[in-house]
N, C-alpha and C positions, 0 to 999 in steps of 0.2 A: 504494500500500500504506500509506504514511504517513497518507493521508487516512482510510482505513478504520479505523485504530487510534488516531487522535488523541484519541478520547474516553477512552482509558485513561490519558492523561497530563494533568498539570495544565496550565492555560493558559499561564502565564508560563514555567514550566520547559520545557514542550513547545516554545514559540517559541524559546527559547535553544538547546535541543537541536537543533531543526530548522535553525536558522541555522548551528550548528556542523557539522551533517551536510552542509549545502549547501556550506559552505566546503571541507570535506574532499573532497567529490565533485569540486569544481573542482581541488583539489590533486592528486587521483588522475589526472584528465584531463591536467593539466600534466605530471605525472611520466611518464605513458604517452607523450605526444608527445615530450618531451625525451629520454627513454631510447631510444625508437625512432630519433629523429633522430641521436643520438650513435653508436648501434650501426651505423646505416647508413653514417655517415661513415667509421667504422673499416673497414668492409668494402670501400669503394669508393675512398677518397681517393687511394691510391697509383696505381692504374691511371688514374684520370681526370686527376690532376695530372700524371702522366708524359706523357700524350697531349697535353694542352692546352699544356704547356710544351715540346712537340716533343722529348720524351725527355731533357730536361736533368737529370732526377733519376737517369738512368742505370739505370733498372729495365727489364730485358728482359721480353719476353712470357713467357718460361719462368719468370722469377722471379715475375711477377704470378700466373701459374697456380698456382705453389707456394703463394703467399700465400693465394689463393682456396681452394685445396684444403685448406690448414691450417684455415681457418675452417669449411669444410664438415665436416672430420674432427672438429673441436671440437664442432660442432652434433650430429653423429651420435653421438659418445661421450656428450655431455652430456644429450641428450634423454631416454634411458631412465632415467638417474640422477635427473634433475630430475623426471620423471614419477612415479617411485617415491616420492621424498621428498614430492612434492605429494600423492600418494595417502594417505600416512601422516598428513600435517599439512594437512588440506584447508581449514582456516579461516585459514591464514596468507597475508597479502598483503604486509604491511609488510616482512618479512624478505627477500622476493624483490626488492623495489625496492632495498633496501640492498645486496644481493649484486650486482645489475646495476651500480649506480653505483660500487661498489668495483672491480669488474672494469674498468669504463671508465676510472677514475682511474689504475689501474695500467697499463693498455694505453697511454693517452696519454703517460704518463711514459716507457714503453719506446720508443714511437715517437719521442719527442723525443730520447732518448739515442741511438737508432739513427742519426738524422740528424746529430746533433752529432759522433758518433764515426765517421761514414761507414762504419758496419757494419750494413747494413740487414737482411740475410737472416735470420740465426739469431735475432736479437732479435725481429724482426717476426713470424716464424713462430710463436714462442712466444706473442706477444701475440694473433695471429690465432686461435690455438687457444682462448685464453681468451675472445676475442670471440665465437667460435662457440658456446661454452658459454653466454655471456650471451644470444646470439640465441635459443637453445633455451628459456631462461627467458622471454624476451620473447614468444615464440610461445605459451607456456603462460599468461603473465600477462595478456594482453589478454582472452581469454574469461573468466578467473577474476575479474579486476577488474570487467568488465562485469556479471557475475552478482552479485557481492558488493555493489557500490556503485550500480548503476543499475537502474531499473525496466524492466519488460518492453517498454515503448514507447521505450526508450532504448538497447537492446542494440546494434543495428546502427549507431547514431550513435556509440557508444563505439568500435566497431570502426573506423569511418571516421576518427575522430580519431587512433586509434593508428596506422593504416596510412598516413594522409596525411603522417606524419612522414618516411616513406621518400621521398616526393616532395620535401619541403623539403631533405632531405639530398642528393638528386640535384642540386638547384639550387645548394646550397652548394658541393658538390664540383666542379661545372662552372664556376661563375662565379668563385669566389674565386681558385683557382690561375691562371686565365687572365687576370683583370683586375688582381690585386694582386701575386701572387708573381712572375709572369713580368715585370711591369714593374720590380719591384725588381731582378730578375736582369739585365734589360737595362741598368740603371744601374750596378749594383755588381758584377756578375760571378757566376760559378758558385757560389762559396763562400757568398755571401749567399742564394742560392736555397734550399739545404738548411737553412741556419740560420733563415731566415724561416719555412720550413715547420715547423721544430722549435719556434719560438716560438708558432706557431699551435697546435701540439699542447699546449704548456705552458698556453696560455690555456684550451683545451678541458679540460685536466686540472683547472684551478682551477674551471671551471664544474661538472665532475663531482663534485668534492669538496664544493662548495657544495650541490648537489642531494643528495649523500649525507647531509649534515648535516640538510637539510630532511626527508628520509625518516626519519631517526633520531628527530626531535623531534616529539612531539605528533601522531602519526599512528597511529590505531588500525587493527587488522586488519579490522574490520567495523563497520558502523553499529549504533547502539543498536536501531533499528527496521529490520527487513529491508525492502528496497525493493520486493519482489514476493513473491507466494505461491510462485513457483518457488524463490526463495531460501530461504523458510521450509521448504519440503520438503527442500532440499539440507542445511540445517542440522540438520533432524530426522534425516535419514539418516546424517549425519556423527556425530551424537551416539550413534545406535544402534551404529555401528561403532567407537566410541571405544576399546573394549577388545580389538579384534581383534589378532592377532599380526602381527609383521612379515612372516612367511612367507605368511600369508593375504593381506595387503595386496599382496605381490608377485604372488601367483597371480591376484588380482583385477585388477591392473594389466595383466598379460599377457593375461588373458581379454578385457579391453576392447580392447586393441590388436588382438587376433585378430579380434574382431567388426568393427572398423573396416576391416581389410584384406579380410575376406570379404564384407562388406556392399557390394553394387555401388554404391548411391547414395553412401555415405560415401567409398568409394575414388575414384569419379569426381570428386566435389567436391574432395577433396584433390589429386588429379592435376591438375585444371584450375587450381586456385589456384597450385600450384608451377610448372606450365608457364608461366603468365603471369608469375610472379615471376622465373623463370629468363630469360625473354625480356627482361624489364625490366632485369635485371642485365647481360645481354649488350648491350643497347641503350646503357646509360649508360657501360659500360666500353669498348665497341668504338667507338662514335661519340659522344664527348663534345664537343659544340659549346660553346665557352666563353661566347659572348655573342650567339648567333644567334637569329633570330626563330622558328625551328622549335622550339628548346628552350622558349621562352616559350609557344608554341602548345601543345606537349605538356603543359606544366605547368598552363596555364590549363584545358585540357580535362580533365586528370587530377584537378586539385583540385575542379573542379565535379562531375565524375563520382563521386569518392569521397564528398564530402559529400552530394550529391544522392541517391546510392544508399542511404546510411545513413539519411537522413531519410525517404525514400520507403518503404523497407522497414519501418521502424518504424511508419509511418502505415498502410500497406496490409496488411502481414503476408500477402503473397501472392507466390507463386513465378512462375507463368506470365507475367503481364504484364511483370514486370521482366526475366525471362529473355528475352522477346521483344525488349525494348528493347536488351538486351545483344547479341542476335543481329543486329539491324539495324545497330547501331554497329560490330560486328565486320565485317560485310560491307562497309560503306562505308569503314572505315579500311583494311581489307586490300586492296581493289581500288584505292582511290585512292593509297595509299602505294606500291604496286607499280608502277602506271602512271606516277606522278610520277618515280620513280627510273629507270624504263626510258626515258622520253621527256624527261627533264630539265625537267619542268614545275614551276618553283619555287612558283608560287602554289598549285597543286594540292597540292604537298608540304606546305605550311603548313596548308592545310585538312585534309589527311589526318592531320596530327599532332594536331590538336584531337580528332578522333574516335578516333585511336589512343590518346591519353592518357586520354580518357573510358573507352574499353573496358578498358584495362589497370587503371586505378585503381578504377573502379566494381566490378570483379570481386572485389576483395579483401574489402570488408565484406559484399558479397552472398553470396559462397561461404561465408564463415565463419559468418555468421548462419544461413544455411540448414542448414549442417552441425550447428550447435548445436541448432536446432529439431528436426532429423530424429532425432537420437540421444537426445534427452531422453526419460525421465530415467535411462536405463540406463547411459549413458556420462558420466563426470565431465568438467567443463569443462577441467580440467588435462590429461586424457588426450587430448582432442580437439586441443589445441594442440601437445602433444608429438608426436602422430601426424603432424600437418601438418609439424612441424619435421623429423621423421625422413625423410619422403618428400622434403621440400625439400632436405635436405642431399645426397641422392643425385642428384636432378635438377639441382641447381645445380652439381654437380661434372661433369656430363656435357653438358648442353645448351649453355651458353655457349662452351666450347672447340670443340664441333662446329660451332656457328654461326660462330665465328671462322675456323675452317679453311675453311668454305664461302665465306666472304667474301673471304678472302685468295686463294682460287683462282679464284672466278667474279665477284668484284666486289660492290659494296654492294647491288645489286638482288637478289643471291642471298640476302642476309640477310632482306630483306622478303618474298621468295617463301617461304622456309622458315617465317618468322613467320606468314604468311598461312595456310599449310597447317596449322600447329600450332593456330592459333586456330580455323580452320574445323572441324577434327577435334574439338577440345574443345567447341566450341559445339554440334555435332551431338549429342555425348554428353550435354550438359547439357539440351538440348531433349527428349531421350528419357527423361530422369529424371523421377521423380514422388515427390519427397520429401514427408514429412509434417511439418506445423508443430505438433508435439506439445507443445512448451513453451507456445506461444501459446494452444493449445486448453485446456491445463490452467489457465493463468492466467485465461483468460476464464471458464471454468466455475467456478473458485474465487471469482472476483469476483461472479458472479451468485448463488452460494450465500451469500456473505457479505452481499450486499444483501438477500436474502430473510430472513436472520436478524436484521437490524437492526430494532429495534422502532420503530414510528411514534411520534414525540414528541407530547406533548399540544399541541394547537393546530395541528398540521400536517394537511393533507388526506390522506386515505388514497387509495390507487390501486387 
């Protein structure tokens, strides 16, 4: 888009403006990754740390479920509020980053105080509710930031960067407590364990406060030149609705949510995304291996899958070929991980973890980008993210506890059997889907029309 409108700007001023815009885009990508990373740490750190240190934090499963439920309740409560505010103020990106980092800073301080004072439950439940609200903002902010700051051929890549943060957080939660905190505990005793964890939260609080200041300083809500024709259309529609009443904005938000629920394709995409996310949460909190090869196998496959899917989807802009790749990976990972657990085949388990990570992490940018394409232009980007957050808060509160109960009763193989069934069902639904890539079609048609309107300069050959 910037290339098509560069002639409107002066050469020197345009170069400076483009450099400033490129730097800001990198800043947006960094803020997306770091905010997702820190939010995911808050949601998982207690369960994973308690397991890898063999329960030395003295957090029971019941307490962990209450903490998880508090986060889901916060996300369920926060999602419609965030969606409504975003509907009224559709051009705001900066303020949402500020709110997320403020929530993170407060939450890390609360976690540190809870561990220092040895009073975890009440303080951490309050913090987890706030983190749930922050998570609902994050679900909304990823598609909004992608639309506002990135071009049409960069949307899925922006999604992949945002959701890869969850993988990094899983690595952090699994490795740090097992390799650092537990060693300090072995040397200095139980009191040092909780205090060391508290110091870790203090450090993360300082990081959040630094990112909060970065978000507050010299960070515009949108670039001077829209990165795509789709964003130009969104800004034009936003300008037309600038004088609408708050009650009308609320009715419009509820109407969009109702469409996403009743539209089969949209609902299946959101359901698939949150089933995978719920399985991922159950995996990391139920079986957190601190330094094992299978964690590295899952992470390597997951990181490759997430980035590969984002880049491939932006280049191909096609549904069926990539859905078939997801289907093949699902079949391989489901069968191999179940067989490896049932017959204690270590090497096969590591191989299965690579495909398992690829399947899980590649699904995140794939599903959200296809959903964004399918509902364009009738459903706003913020409403899409909020809808995914609402369905996620419900499934995240139901699926991990049920899978944990099945594991406790029937063993680890039951976990992967249930996982395989859920993945197969969701994959069948996806292969039966036929979403429309409306946003890409609009962008492509608009680019062709603009090229036809550009006059042939003197000395240039005509076509």
